C-alpha angles and dihedrals in degrees: 000000000000124000112267139220134192114209125187121213089018103147100078143025118344096000091053091049090053091049091053091050095053092043090050089053091054102261121141105238130217113196127211124198139145086236110068095194092053090048092051093045091050091049091050093051093048091050092049095046101043105023094238132125115261135171132185127220135192110233129208111209116238093000113134096191093049091049091052090047092058095051092043089056092048090053092047087062091058098263133126107191116249096188138019120198115193106204106140115098144167102239095203093208120181098015102150108202098231094047109031113115120236089239093057091044093050093044087066094046092046092050101042098039112013099042092043088053089054092050093048092051094052092045092047091056089060094043091053089055089050096047100250147346146171134265120196124193115203093211128161141243084244085080083080103021121052124219126202122275094001102096096141092049093049091046092048093050092049089048093048090052090054089048090051091057093046091049091049088056096044097043100040092090087062092052090250114142121208121193141154137228113210111202124186121200112346130196095247126150086265089059093045090052093042092237110188089000092286096148090066099040115124090244087075089071101079130166088250091051095237143067130231127282124204094268092058092057093040091054091051091048090049091052093055094038097050134061089265087090098038094141096041125098136148089025136134129216114195115207105182107115089260095301095141095054096061125087089214134350121260107231111204117236114250 
């Protein structure tokens, strides 16, 4: 039986790119999405393209029983997860500080921290049985650098990064590695459609002159998820074209 990975938010954009990377490398891939049909369709396409086993699941955000259900089903098929990649997130866009409701604020926190905690715990139970594994947070450089009107998102990403370190410490004795990829701007469909003006944000002006595509993030997730990083835990890998190292971006004259 192949090694296996469970990836949240894996039907579009970065999550889908990560799913393709692991499938290409021979992993059986379990897909999580709030849309069951999309998850099943994605799993079918991965199986057909790469000759691996793949199954899609509907996921209920911040639902402990539903999270346990998914991993129980995975184990019933004879698998103990080797890798968990946490890609799904509530982006919390447009949450102006003085007006955002506590419900909207906490929805972001519950998704990006609480739900991820639930997923890690269920995956870790299987990894302990197997003698080890890898957990990869797809975090964000906004865990260090704030952006306007997204206070809950920035807070959640900082909190998730702290949780990653604590988990690395607590789970190390079980040979479970926990690391985080910190992307900057990515060429998602939101970027292509200029949602929230993201194509013209200053974070597009990187020292390398470009921003990440899905393959860049997938390669970083693969490094942490695979045995290539077998002595690496509690670490961060920033993939943002160098955006975080600059005091301010240099905007070319046009």
